[in-house]
N, CA, C and O atoms as a Maestro MAE file, in Angstrom:
{
 s_m_m2io_version
 :::
 2.0.0
}

f_m_ct {
 s_m_title
 :::
 protein
 m_atom[272] {
  # First column is atom index #
  i_m_mmod_type
  r_m_x_coord
  r_m_y_coord
  r_m_z_coord
  i_m_residue_number
  s_m_chain_name
  s_m_pdb_residue_name
  s_m_pdb_atom_name
  i_m_atomic_number
  :::
  1 25 93.199 130.500 76.199 1 A "MET " " N  " 7
  2 3 92.904 129.297 76.938 1 A "MET " " CA " 6
  3 2 93.772 128.125 76.502 1 A "MET " " C  " 6
  4 15 93.844 127.112 77.199 1 A "MET " " O  " 8
  5 25 94.430 128.253 75.355 2 A "GLU " " N  " 7
  6 3 95.241 127.140 74.885 2 A "GLU " " CA " 6
  7 2 96.490 126.942 75.736 2 A "GLU " " C  " 6
  8 15 97.007 125.828 75.823 2 A "GLU " " O  " 8
  9 25 96.982 128.009 76.366 3 A "ASN " " N  " 7
  10 3 98.220 127.928 77.126 3 A "ASN " " CA " 6
  11 2 98.013 127.525 78.572 3 A "ASN " " C  " 6
  12 15 98.986 127.426 79.320 3 A "ASN " " O  " 8
  13 25 96.786 127.292 78.987 4 A "VAL " " N  " 7
  14 3 96.499 126.941 80.374 4 A "VAL " " CA " 6
  15 2 96.682 125.438 80.559 4 A "VAL " " C  " 6
  16 15 96.101 124.632 79.832 4 A "VAL " " O  " 8
  17 25 97.502 125.080 81.544 5 A "GLU " " N  " 7
  18 3 97.695 123.666 81.840 5 A "GLU " " CA " 6
  19 2 96.527 123.161 82.675 5 A "GLU " " C  " 6
  20 15 96.060 123.875 83.563 5 A "GLU " " O  " 8
  21 25 96.045 121.956 82.417 6 A "PRO " " N  " 7
  22 3 94.918 121.435 83.203 6 A "PRO " " CA " 6
  23 2 95.333 121.163 84.651 6 A "PRO " " C  " 6
  24 15 96.395 120.595 84.905 6 A "PRO " " O  " 8
  25 25 94.495 121.569 85.580 7 A "GLN " " N  " 7
  26 3 94.780 121.360 86.999 7 A "GLN " " CA " 6
  27 2 94.489 119.912 87.416 7 A "GLN " " C  " 6
  28 15 95.253 119.304 88.166 7 A "GLN " " O  " 8
  29 25 93.391 119.382 86.923 8 A "HIS " " N  " 7
  30 3 92.961 118.040 87.325 8 A "HIS " " CA " 6
  31 2 92.727 117.205 86.071 8 A "HIS " " C  " 6
  32 15 91.955 117.583 85.190 8 A "HIS " " O  " 8
  33 25 93.390 116.092 86.010 9 A "THR " " N  " 7
  34 3 93.185 115.193 84.883 9 A "THR " " CA " 6
  35 2 92.984 113.787 85.419 9 A "THR " " C  " 6
  36 15 93.518 113.418 86.466 9 A "THR " " O  " 8
  37 25 92.216 113.023 84.693 10 A "GLU " " N  " 7
  38 3 92.012 111.635 85.069 10 A "GLU " " CA " 6
  39 2 92.945 110.773 84.239 10 A "GLU " " C  " 6
  40 15 93.036 110.932 83.022 10 A "GLU " " O  " 8
  41 25 93.626 109.875 84.894 11 A "SER " " N  " 7
  42 3 94.599 109.050 84.188 11 A "SER " " CA " 6
  43 2 93.926 107.852 83.524 11 A "SER " " C  " 6
  44 15 94.476 107.291 82.576 11 A "SER " " O  " 8
  45 25 92.757 107.452 83.995 12 A "GLY " " N  " 7
  46 3 92.090 106.284 83.442 12 A "GLY " " CA " 6
  47 2 92.575 104.988 84.060 12 A "GLY " " C  " 6
  48 15 92.069 103.916 83.729 12 A "GLY " " O  " 8
  49 25 93.553 105.072 84.953 13 A "ALA " " N  " 7
  50 3 94.077 103.872 85.603 13 A "ALA " " CA " 6
  51 2 93.109 103.415 86.698 13 A "ALA " " C  " 6
  52 15 92.305 104.196 87.205 13 A "ALA " " O  " 8
  53 25 93.207 102.150 87.041 14 A "ASN " " N  " 7
  54 3 92.375 101.622 88.119 14 A "ASN " " CA " 6
  55 2 92.774 102.259 89.440 14 A "ASN " " C  " 6
  56 15 93.953 102.548 89.646 14 A "ASN " " O  " 8
  57 25 91.816 102.487 90.349 15 A "PRO " " N  " 7
  58 3 92.175 103.050 91.653 15 A "PRO " " CA " 6
  59 2 92.998 102.057 92.466 15 A "PRO " " C  " 6
  60 15 92.979 100.853 92.211 15 A "PRO " " O  " 8
  61 25 93.715 102.585 93.440 16 A "LYS " " N  " 7
  62 3 94.525 101.724 94.298 16 A "LYS " " CA " 6
  63 2 93.616 100.801 95.098 16 A "LYS " " C  " 6
  64 15 92.497 101.181 95.441 16 A "LYS " " O  " 8
  65 25 94.081 99.602 95.395 17 A "PRO " " N  " 7
  66 3 93.267 98.688 96.208 17 A "PRO " " CA " 6
  67 2 93.166 99.178 97.648 17 A "PRO " " C  " 6
  68 15 93.945 100.024 98.085 17 A "PRO " " O  " 8
  69 25 92.205 98.639 98.369 18 A "ILE " " N  " 7
  70 3 91.999 99.004 99.767 18 A "ILE " " CA " 6
  71 2 93.215 98.601 100.583 18 A "ILE " " C  " 6
  72 15 93.734 97.493 100.442 18 A "ILE " " O  " 8
  73 25 93.663 99.508 101.435 19 A "GLU " " N  " 7
  74 3 94.854 99.265 102.253 19 A "GLU " " CA " 6
  75 2 94.549 98.218 103.313 19 A "GLU " " C  " 6
  76 15 93.564 98.335 104.043 19 A "GLU " " O  " 8
  77 25 95.393 97.194 103.399 20 A "GLN " " N  " 7
  78 3 95.245 96.145 104.406 20 A "GLN " " CA " 6
  79 2 96.352 96.202 105.453 20 A "GLN " " C  " 6
  80 15 96.112 95.920 106.627 20 A "GLN " " O  " 8
  81 25 97.546 96.560 105.041 21 A "ASP " " N  " 7
  82 3 98.691 96.574 105.945 21 A "ASP " " CA " 6
  83 2 99.435 97.891 105.740 21 A "ASP " " C  " 6
  84 15 100.238 98.015 104.814 21 A "ASP " " O  " 8
  85 25 99.173 98.863 106.593 22 A "TYR " " N  " 7
  86 3 99.721 100.201 106.410 22 A "TYR " " CA " 6
  87 2 101.245 100.231 106.500 22 A "TYR " " C  " 6
  88 15 101.896 100.965 105.756 22 A "TYR " " O  " 8
  89 25 101.798 99.459 107.379 23 A "GLU " " N  " 7
  90 3 103.243 99.515 107.606 23 A "GLU " " CA " 6
  91 2 104.039 99.142 106.360 23 A "GLU " " C  " 6
  92 15 105.101 99.717 106.119 23 A "GLU " " O  " 8
  93 25 103.551 98.194 105.565 24 A "THR " " N  " 7
  94 3 104.311 97.785 104.385 24 A "THR " " CA " 6
  95 2 104.145 98.773 103.233 24 A "THR " " C  " 6
  96 15 104.983 98.802 102.332 24 A "THR " " O  " 8
  97 25 103.087 99.583 103.238 25 A "HIS " " N  " 7
  98 3 102.840 100.537 102.156 25 A "HIS " " CA " 6
  99 2 102.843 101.972 102.678 25 A "HIS " " C  " 6
  100 15 102.094 102.819 102.190 25 A "HIS " " O  " 8
  101 25 103.674 102.234 103.651 26 A "LYS " " N  " 7
  102 3 103.682 103.541 104.301 26 A "LYS " " CA " 6
  103 2 104.029 104.672 103.329 26 A "LYS " " C  " 6
  104 15 103.508 105.778 103.473 26 A "LYS " " O  " 8
  105 25 104.869 104.429 102.375 27 A "GLU " " N  " 7
  106 3 105.282 105.464 101.435 27 A "GLU " " CA " 6
  107 2 104.170 105.843 100.457 27 A "GLU " " C  " 6
  108 15 104.055 107.009 100.080 27 A "GLU " " O  " 8
  109 25 103.353 104.880 100.042 28 A "ASP " " N  " 7
  110 3 102.308 105.131 99.043 28 A "ASP " " CA " 6
  111 2 101.066 104.322 99.406 28 A "ASP " " C  " 6
  112 15 100.762 103.335 98.736 28 A "ASP " " O  " 8
  113 25 100.338 104.721 100.457 29 A "PRO " " N  " 7
  114 3 99.206 103.920 100.912 29 A "PRO " " CA " 6
  115 2 97.973 104.099 100.030 29 A "PRO " " C  " 6
  116 15 97.782 105.139 99.399 29 A "PRO " " O  " 8
  117 25 97.156 103.073 100.003 30 A "GLY " " N  " 7
  118 3 95.858 103.166 99.342 30 A "GLY " " CA " 6
  119 2 94.825 103.627 100.356 30 A "GLY " " C  " 6
  120 15 95.171 103.866 101.513 30 A "GLY " " O  " 8
  121 25 93.561 103.758 99.954 31 A "PRO " " N  " 7
  122 3 92.534 104.200 100.898 31 A "PRO " " CA " 6
  123 2 92.257 103.143 101.967 31 A "PRO " " C  " 6
  124 15 92.381 101.944 101.718 31 A "PRO " " O  " 8
  125 25 91.886 103.599 103.143 32 A "ALA " " N  " 7
  126 3 91.548 102.677 104.221 32 A "ALA " " CA " 6
  127 2 90.207 102.010 103.920 32 A "ALA " " C  " 6
  128 15 89.380 102.578 103.206 32 A "ALA " " O  " 8
  129 25 89.987 100.806 104.461 33 A "LYS " " N  " 7
  130 3 88.752 100.076 104.193 33 A "LYS " " CA " 6
  131 2 87.507 100.863 104.617 33 A "LYS " " C  " 6
  132 15 86.545 100.890 103.850 33 A "LYS " " O  " 8
  133 25 87.466 101.509 105.801 34 A "PRO " " N  " 7
  134 3 86.275 102.280 106.157 34 A "PRO " " CA " 6
  135 2 85.980 103.423 105.192 34 A "PRO " " C  " 6
  136 15 84.818 103.786 105.007 34 A "PRO " " O  " 8
  137 25 87.000 103.989 104.582 35 A "ALA " " N  " 7
  138 3 86.774 105.086 103.637 35 A "ALA " " CA " 6
  139 2 86.070 104.607 102.379 35 A "ALA " " C  " 6
  140 15 85.387 105.388 101.716 35 A "ALA " " O  " 8
  141 25 86.226 103.339 102.046 36 A "VAL " " N  " 7
  142 3 85.625 102.793 100.839 36 A "VAL " " CA " 6
  143 2 84.266 102.170 101.120 36 A "VAL " " C  " 6
  144 15 83.346 102.297 100.312 36 A "VAL " " O  " 8
  145 25 84.131 101.497 102.258 37 A "THR " " N  " 7
  146 3 82.919 100.716 102.519 37 A "THR " " CA " 6
  147 2 81.893 101.423 103.401 37 A "THR " " C  " 6
  148 15 80.799 100.895 103.600 37 A "THR " " O  " 8
  149 25 82.214 102.598 103.933 38 A "GLU " " N  " 7
  150 3 81.302 103.283 104.844 38 A "GLU " " CA " 6
  151 2 80.040 103.748 104.116 38 A "GLU " " C  " 6
  152 15 80.120 104.331 103.035 38 A "GLU " " O  " 8
  153 25 78.878 103.488 104.714 39 A "LYS " " N  " 7
  154 3 77.611 103.921 104.142 39 A "LYS " " CA " 6
  155 2 77.291 105.327 104.631 39 A "LYS " " C  " 6
  156 15 77.625 105.694 105.757 39 A "LYS " " O  " 8
  157 25 76.645 106.103 103.781 40 A "ASP " " N  " 7
  158 3 76.313 107.479 104.103 40 A "ASP " " CA " 6
  159 2 74.824 107.571 104.407 40 A "ASP " " C  " 6
  160 15 74.070 108.222 103.684 40 A "ASP " " O  " 8
  161 25 74.407 106.910 105.489 41 A "GLU " " N  " 7
  162 3 72.989 106.877 105.830 41 A "GLU " " CA " 6
  163 2 72.537 108.162 106.510 41 A "GLU " " C  " 6
  164 15 71.446 108.657 106.227 41 A "GLU " " O  " 8
  165 25 73.334 108.694 107.376 42 A "ASN " " N  " 7
  166 3 72.969 109.890 108.129 42 A "ASN " " CA " 6
  167 2 73.935 111.023 107.812 42 A "ASN " " C  " 6
  168 15 74.480 111.654 108.718 42 A "ASN " " O  " 8
  169 25 74.139 111.274 106.548 43 A "GLY " " N  " 7
  170 3 75.077 112.300 106.143 43 A "GLY " " CA " 6
  171 2 74.513 113.697 106.318 43 A "GLY " " C  " 6
  172 15 73.382 113.874 106.770 43 A "GLY " " O  " 8
  173 25 75.301 114.666 105.960 44 A "ALA " " N  " 7
  174 3 74.900 116.061 106.100 44 A "ALA " " CA " 6
  175 2 73.792 116.434 105.132 44 A "ALA " " C  " 6
  176 15 73.096 117.425 105.351 44 A "ALA " " O  " 8
  177 25 73.611 115.665 104.070 45 A "GLY " " N  " 7
  178 3 72.575 115.963 103.092 45 A "GLY " " CA " 6
  179 2 71.187 115.966 103.687 45 A "GLY " " C  " 6
  180 15 70.349 116.779 103.297 45 A "GLY " " O  " 8
  181 25 70.928 115.077 104.618 46 A "GLN " " N  " 7
  182 3 69.608 115.024 105.249 46 A "GLN " " CA " 6
  183 2 69.331 116.288 106.047 46 A "GLN " " C  " 6
  184 15 68.216 116.809 106.017 46 A "GLN " " O  " 8
  185 25 70.324 116.782 106.752 47 A "ALA " " N  " 7
  186 3 70.136 118.004 107.535 47 A "ALA " " CA " 6
  187 2 70.049 119.221 106.621 47 A "ALA " " C  " 6
  188 15 69.231 120.112 106.849 47 A "ALA " " O  " 8
  189 25 70.884 119.263 105.595 48 A "MET " " N  " 7
  190 3 70.892 120.409 104.692 48 A "MET " " CA " 6
  191 2 69.590 120.532 103.918 48 A "MET " " C  " 6
  192 15 69.179 121.634 103.553 48 A "MET " " O  " 8
  193 25 68.945 119.403 103.667 49 A "LYS " " N  " 7
  194 3 67.684 119.417 102.937 49 A "LYS " " CA " 6
  195 2 66.630 120.228 103.684 49 A "LYS " " C  " 6
  196 15 65.740 120.803 103.057 49 A "LYS " " O  " 8
  197 25 66.714 120.283 104.997 50 A "TRP " " N  " 7
  198 3 65.751 121.033 105.808 50 A "TRP " " CA " 6
  199 2 66.289 122.388 106.246 50 A "TRP " " C  " 6
  200 15 65.530 123.354 106.322 50 A "TRP " " O  " 8
  201 25 67.552 122.476 106.527 51 A "ILE " " N  " 7
  202 3 68.112 123.718 107.061 51 A "ILE " " CA " 6
  203 2 68.192 124.820 106.002 51 A "ILE " " C  " 6
  204 15 67.847 125.968 106.283 51 A "ILE " " O  " 8
  205 25 68.639 124.489 104.799 52 A "ILE " " N  " 7
  206 3 68.814 125.518 103.771 52 A "ILE " " CA " 6
  207 2 67.493 126.199 103.406 52 A "ILE " " C  " 6
  208 15 67.459 127.429 103.377 52 A "ILE " " O  " 8
  209 25 66.404 125.476 103.126 53 A "PRO " " N  " 7
  210 3 65.149 126.184 102.814 53 A "PRO " " CA " 6
  211 2 64.643 127.051 103.968 53 A "PRO " " C  " 6
  212 15 64.107 128.134 103.734 53 A "PRO " " O  " 8
  213 25 64.808 126.590 105.210 54 A "ILE " " N  " 7
  214 3 64.362 127.380 106.361 54 A "ILE " " CA " 6
  215 2 65.174 128.671 106.453 54 A "ILE " " C  " 6
  216 15 64.615 129.737 106.716 54 A "ILE " " O  " 8
  217 25 66.471 128.584 106.242 55 A "ILE " " N  " 7
  218 3 67.324 129.771 106.287 55 A "ILE " " CA " 6
  219 2 66.964 130.732 105.158 55 A "ILE " " C  " 6
  220 15 66.892 131.942 105.374 55 A "ILE " " O  " 8
  221 25 66.739 130.203 103.955 56 A "VAL " " N  " 7
  222 3 66.401 131.057 102.815 56 A "VAL " " CA " 6
  223 2 65.079 131.773 103.057 56 A "VAL " " C  " 6
  224 15 64.973 132.975 102.810 56 A "VAL " " O  " 8
  225 25 64.080 131.058 103.532 57 A "ILE " " N  " 7
  226 3 62.778 131.678 103.811 57 A "ILE " " CA " 6
  227 2 62.916 132.720 104.923 57 A "ILE " " C  " 6
  228 15 62.342 133.805 104.834 57 A "ILE " " O  " 8
  229 25 63.670 132.394 105.957 58 A "GLY " " N  " 7
  230 3 63.892 133.350 107.042 58 A "GLY " " CA " 6
  231 2 64.584 134.608 106.563 58 A "GLY " " C  " 6
  232 15 64.206 135.712 106.954 58 A "GLY " " O  " 8
  233 25 65.596 134.456 105.719 59 A "LEU " " N  " 7
  234 3 66.302 135.621 105.198 59 A "LEU " " CA " 6
  235 2 65.419 136.448 104.271 59 A "LEU " " C  " 6
  236 15 65.519 137.675 104.271 59 A "LEU " " O  " 8
  237 25 64.555 135.807 103.480 60 A "LEU " " N  " 7
  238 3 63.628 136.551 102.624 60 A "LEU " " CA " 6
  239 2 62.631 137.356 103.455 60 A "LEU " " C  " 6
  240 15 62.361 138.518 103.147 60 A "LEU " " O  " 8
  241 25 62.086 136.745 104.502 61 A "VAL " " N  " 7
  242 3 61.159 137.458 105.388 61 A "VAL " " CA " 6
  243 2 61.869 138.632 106.041 61 A "VAL " " C  " 6
  244 15 61.327 139.736 106.087 61 A "VAL " " O  " 8
  245 25 63.066 138.409 106.541 62 A "TRP " " N  " 7
  246 3 63.845 139.476 107.179 62 A "TRP " " CA " 6
  247 2 64.134 140.599 106.192 62 A "TRP " " C  " 6
  248 15 64.033 141.774 106.545 62 A "TRP " " O  " 8
  249 25 64.499 140.245 104.941 63 A "TRP " " N  " 7
  250 3 64.815 141.250 103.937 63 A "TRP " " CA " 6
  251 2 63.585 142.088 103.599 63 A "TRP " " C  " 6
  252 15 63.693 143.303 103.438 63 A "TRP " " O  " 8
  253 25 62.412 141.452 103.488 64 A "PHE " " N  " 7
  254 3 61.204 142.205 103.182 64 A "PHE " " CA " 6
  255 2 60.808 143.119 104.338 64 A "PHE " " C  " 6
  256 15 60.282 144.206 104.102 64 A "PHE " " O  " 8
  257 25 61.047 142.706 105.576 65 A "LEU " " N  " 7
  258 3 60.717 143.544 106.718 65 A "LEU " " CA " 6
  259 2 61.691 144.708 106.870 65 A "LEU " " C  " 6
  260 15 61.267 145.810 107.216 65 A "LEU " " O  " 8
  261 25 62.956 144.503 106.628 66 A "ILE " " N  " 7
  262 3 63.971 145.552 106.762 66 A "ILE " " CA " 6
  263 2 63.900 146.549 105.600 66 A "ILE " " C  " 6
  264 15 64.258 147.715 105.768 66 A "ILE " " O  " 8
  265 25 63.453 146.112 104.449 67 A "ARG " " N  " 7
  266 3 63.436 146.953 103.262 67 A "ARG " " CA " 6
  267 2 62.478 148.140 103.401 67 A "ARG " " C  " 6
  268 15 62.707 149.186 102.794 67 A "ARG " " O  " 8
  269 25 61.427 147.994 104.179 68 A "LYS " " N  " 7
  270 3 60.431 149.071 104.315 68 A "LYS " " CA " 6
  271 2 60.955 150.260 105.043 68 A "LYS " " C  " 6
  272 15 60.231 151.238 105.231 68 A "LYS " " O  " 8
  :::
 }
 m_bond[271] {
  # First column is bond index #
  i_m_from
  i_m_to
  i_m_order
  :::
  1 1 2 1
  2 2 3 1
  3 3 4 2
  4 3 5 1
  5 5 6 1
  6 6 7 1
  7 7 8 2
  8 7 9 1
  9 9 10 1
  10 10 11 1
  11 11 12 2
  12 11 13 1
  13 13 14 1
  14 14 15 1
  15 15 16 2
  16 15 17 1
  17 17 18 1
  18 18 19 1
  19 19 20 2
  20 19 21 1
  21 21 22 1
  22 22 23 1
  23 23 24 2
  24 23 25 1
  25 25 26 1
  26 26 27 1
  27 27 28 2
  28 27 29 1
  29 29 30 1
  30 30 31 1
  31 31 32 2
  32 31 33 1
  33 33 34 1
  34 34 35 1
  35 35 36 2
  36 35 37 1
  37 37 38 1
  38 38 39 1
  39 39 40 2
  40 39 41 1
  41 41 42 1
  42 42 43 1
  43 43 44 2
  44 43 45 1
  45 45 46 1
  46 46 47 1
  47 47 48 2
  48 47 49 1
  49 49 50 1
  50 50 51 1
  51 51 52 2
  52 51 53 1
  53 53 54 1
  54 54 55 1
  55 55 56 2
  56 55 57 1
  57 57 58 1
  58 58 59 1
  59 59 60 2
  60 59 61 1
  61 61 62 1
  62 62 63 1
  63 63 64 2
  64 63 65 1
  65 65 66 1
  66 66 67 1
  67 67 68 2
  68 67 69 1
  69 69 70 1
  70 70 71 1
  71 71 72 2
  72 71 73 1
  73 73 74 1
  74 74 75 1
  75 75 76 2
  76 75 77 1
  77 77 78 1
  78 78 79 1
  79 79 80 2
  80 79 81 1
  81 81 82 1
  82 82 83 1
  83 83 84 2
  84 83 85 1
  85 85 86 1
  86 86 87 1
  87 87 88 2
  88 87 89 1
  89 89 90 1
  90 90 91 1
  91 91 92 2
  92 91 93 1
  93 93 94 1
  94 94 95 1
  95 95 96 2
  96 95 97 1
  97 97 98 1
  98 98 99 1
  99 99 100 2
  100 99 101 1
  101 101 102 1
  102 102 103 1
  103 103 104 2
  104 103 105 1
  105 105 106 1
  106 106 107 1
  107 107 108 2
  108 107 109 1
  109 109 110 1
  110 110 111 1
  111 111 112 2
  112 111 113 1
  113 113 114 1
  114 114 115 1
  115 115 116 2
  116 115 117 1
  117 117 118 1
  118 118 119 1
  119 119 120 2
  120 119 121 1
  121 121 122 1
  122 122 123 1
  123 123 124 2
  124 123 125 1
  125 125 126 1
  126 126 127 1
  127 127 128 2
  128 127 129 1
  129 129 130 1
  130 130 131 1
  131 131 132 2
  132 131 133 1
  133 133 134 1
  134 134 135 1
  135 135 136 2
  136 135 137 1
  137 137 138 1
  138 138 139 1
  139 139 140 2
  140 139 141 1
  141 141 142 1
  142 142 143 1
  143 143 144 2
  144 143 145 1
  145 145 146 1
  146 146 147 1
  147 147 148 2
  148 147 149 1
  149 149 150 1
  150 150 151 1
  151 151 152 2
  152 151 153 1
  153 153 154 1
  154 154 155 1
  155 155 156 2
  156 155 157 1
  157 157 158 1
  158 158 159 1
  159 159 160 2
  160 159 161 1
  161 161 162 1
  162 162 163 1
  163 163 164 2
  164 163 165 1
  165 165 166 1
  166 166 167 1
  167 167 168 2
  168 167 169 1
  169 169 170 1
  170 170 171 1
  171 171 172 2
  172 171 173 1
  173 173 174 1
  174 174 175 1
  175 175 176 2
  176 175 177 1
  177 177 178 1
  178 178 179 1
  179 179 180 2
  180 179 181 1
  181 181 182 1
  182 182 183 1
  183 183 184 2
  184 183 185 1
  185 185 186 1
  186 186 187 1
  187 187 188 2
  188 187 189 1
  189 189 190 1
  190 190 191 1
  191 191 192 2
  192 191 193 1
  193 193 194 1
  194 194 195 1
  195 195 196 2
  196 195 197 1
  197 197 198 1
  198 198 199 1
  199 199 200 2
  200 199 201 1
  201 201 202 1
  202 202 203 1
  203 203 204 2
  204 203 205 1
  205 205 206 1
  206 206 207 1
  207 207 208 2
  208 207 209 1
  209 209 210 1
  210 210 211 1
  211 211 212 2
  212 211 213 1
  213 213 214 1
  214 214 215 1
  215 215 216 2
  216 215 217 1
  217 217 218 1
  218 218 219 1
  219 219 220 2
  220 219 221 1
  221 221 222 1
  222 222 223 1
  223 223 224 2
  224 223 225 1
  225 225 226 1
  226 226 227 1
  227 227 228 2
  228 227 229 1
  229 229 230 1
  230 230 231 1
  231 231 232 2
  232 231 233 1
  233 233 234 1
  234 234 235 1
  235 235 236 2
  236 235 237 1
  237 237 238 1
  238 238 239 1
  239 239 240 2
  240 239 241 1
  241 241 242 1
  242 242 243 1
  243 243 244 2
  244 243 245 1
  245 245 246 1
  246 246 247 1
  247 247 248 2
  248 247 249 1
  249 249 250 1
  250 250 251 1
  251 251 252 2
  252 251 253 1
  253 253 254 1
  254 254 255 1
  255 255 256 2
  256 255 257 1
  257 257 258 1
  258 258 259 1
  259 259 260 2
  260 259 261 1
  261 261 262 1
  262 262 263 1
  263 263 264 2
  264 263 265 1
  265 265 266 1
  266 266 267 1
  267 267 268 2
  268 267 269 1
  269 269 270 1
  270 270 271 1
  271 271 272 2
  :::
 }
}
């Protein structure tokens, strides 16, 4: 494991500021303002919280019925 180069490292530097004028920073742009300020009120987490348990229970019921 000593010879393995790290794939992801954190530099500790401050993140780039929010991009205001894309044309002037086209070569090395920072994140867009919506990417930084967008709220995650209706994200996929709310749906997954209900869908995953239903799927797991359904698959368990199906597995017990098919196993016989």
